[in-house]
C-alpha positions in Angstrom: 110.1 101.1 103.3 113.6 102.3 104.4 115.2 104.5 101.8 118.9 103.7 101.7 119.5 104.6 98.0 119.7 107.5 95.7 116.0 107.7 94.9 114.1 110.3 96.9 111.0 109.3 98.9 108.2 111.1 97.1 105.2 108.9 97.7 102.4 110.7 99.6 101.2 107.5 101.4 103.8 104.8 101.1 102.3 102.7 103.8 98.9 102.6 102.1 100.6 101.5 98.8 102.6 98.9 100.7 99.4 97.5 102.3 97.5 97.5 99.0 100.3 95.6 97.3 100.5 93.0 100.1 96.7 92.4 100.0 96.9 91.8 96.2 99.9 89.5 96.4 98.4 87.5 99.3 95.4 86.7 97.1 97.4 85.5 94.1 99.1 82.2 93.4 102.7 82.2 92.0 101.9 82.5 88.3 99.3 85.2 88.9 101.8 87.1 91.2 104.4 87.0 88.4 101.9 88.2 85.8 100.8 91.0 88.2 104.4 92.1 88.8 105.2 92.1 85.1 102.0 94.0 84.2 102.5 96.6 87.0 106.2 97.1 85.9 105.2 97.8 82.3 102.3 100.1 83.3 104.7 102.1 85.6 107.4 102.2 82.9 104.9 103.5 80.5 104.0 106.3 83.0 107.6 107.2 83.5 108.2 107.2 79.7 111.8 108.4 79.7 114.2 105.7 78.6 117.2 107.1 80.4 115.2 107.4 83.7 113.9 103.9 83.3 117.4 102.5 82.7 118.6 104.3 85.9 115.7 102.9 87.9 116.3 99.4 86.6 120.0 99.6 87.5 119.2 101.1 90.9 116.6 98.4 91.7 119.1 95.7 90.8 121.8 97.3 92.9 119.5 97.6 95.9 118.4 94.0 95.7 122.0 92.8 95.6 122.9 94.6 98.9 123.0 92.4 102.0 120.2 93.1 104.5 
């Protein structure tokens, strides 16, 4: 994943994570995929825990997805 935003790359094995997620999503239908995404987001948010940090990350994700490719 290309990092063109203000969040530092800190994953130890980003390619492994990417491939794991791709494998999971390929095995799911659309409703399962949506449920998986929602569950993963809430689990990760619970790990982060800090409301201000979560707000920043949500805003950053929204900004990144609005940028043209």
